[in-house]
C-alpha positions in Angstrom: 0.0 0.0 0.0 1.5 3.4 -1.0 2.1 5.6 2.0 -0.2 8.3 0.7 -3.1 5.8 0.1 -6.1 5.5 2.5 -7.9 2.2 2.5 -11.3 1.6 4.1 -12.2 -2.1 4.6 -15.5 -3.3 5.9 -15.1 -6.4 8.1 -17.9 -9.0 8.0 -20.2 -8.5 11.1 -17.7 -5.9 12.4 -16.2 -2.4 12.0 -14.8 -0.4 9.1 -11.1 -0.5 9.3 -9.4 2.7 8.0 -5.7 2.6 7.2 -3.4 5.4 6.0 -2.9 9.1 6.3 -6.5 10.3 7.0 -8.2 13.1 9.0 -11.3 12.1 10.9 -13.9 14.9 11.4 -17.0 15.3 13.5 -20.3 16.5 11.9 -19.2 20.1 12.4 -15.9 19.6 10.6 -13.8 19.6 13.7 -10.8 17.2 13.6 -11.0 14.2 15.9 -7.5 13.2 17.1 -6.9 9.5 16.6 -3.2 9.3 17.2 -2.6 6.4 14.9 -2.6 5.4 11.2 -5.2 2.6 11.6 -8.6 2.9 13.3 -11.7 0.7 13.6 -15.0 2.7 13.1 -18.3 1.4 14.5 -20.9 0.1 12.0 -23.3 -1.4 14.5 -24.2 2.0 16.1 -23.9 0.6 19.7 -20.3 1.4 20.6 -19.8 3.4 23.8 -16.7 5.0 22.1 -18.4 6.2 18.9 -17.3 6.8 16.2 -14.7 4.1 17.2 -15.5 0.4 17.6 -15.4 -1.1 21.1 -16.3 -4.7 20.2 -20.0 -4.3 21.1 -20.9 -5.7 17.6 -19.8 -9.2 18.9 -22.1 -8.9 22.0 -25.2 -7.9 20.0 -24.5 -10.3 17.2 -24.4 -7.5 14.6 -24.6 -8.8 11.0 -23.2 -7.0 8.0 -21.4 -8.3 4.9 -17.8 -7.4 4.0 -18.8 -7.7 0.3 -21.9 -7.4 -1.8 -24.0 -10.6 -2.2 -22.6 -11.1 -5.7 -19.0 -11.0 -4.4 -18.1 -7.6 -5.6 -16.4 -5.2 -3.2 -18.7 -3.2 -1.0 -19.0 0.5 -1.9 -17.6 1.1 1.6 -14.4 -0.8 0.6 -12.5 1.9 -1.1 -9.1 3.2 -1.7 -8.3 6.9 -1.8 -5.3 8.8 -2.9 -4.4 11.7 -0.7 -4.9 15.0 -2.4 -3.1 17.8 -0.6 -4.7 20.4 -2.8 -8.1 19.4 -1.5 -7.1 20.3 2.0 -6.6 24.0 1.3 
């Protein structure tokens, strides 16, 4: 994976894993400090650490695919090239 690439991977019955040089923002556009290059984001909506995953999906038996039913990658599974011009 190139160092400027951001990859989002949905895990079956689990979180979205985000890897790479990304900035996470709240709904008002304020940066959320993550302090690492990989984070797990909650998909089940029940985490006590939202937007981050705390493993609650296992307890509540959350179900969600990692791919579409026909085997194609989910739209949430994406790769992004960092565009420094877009940050200005």
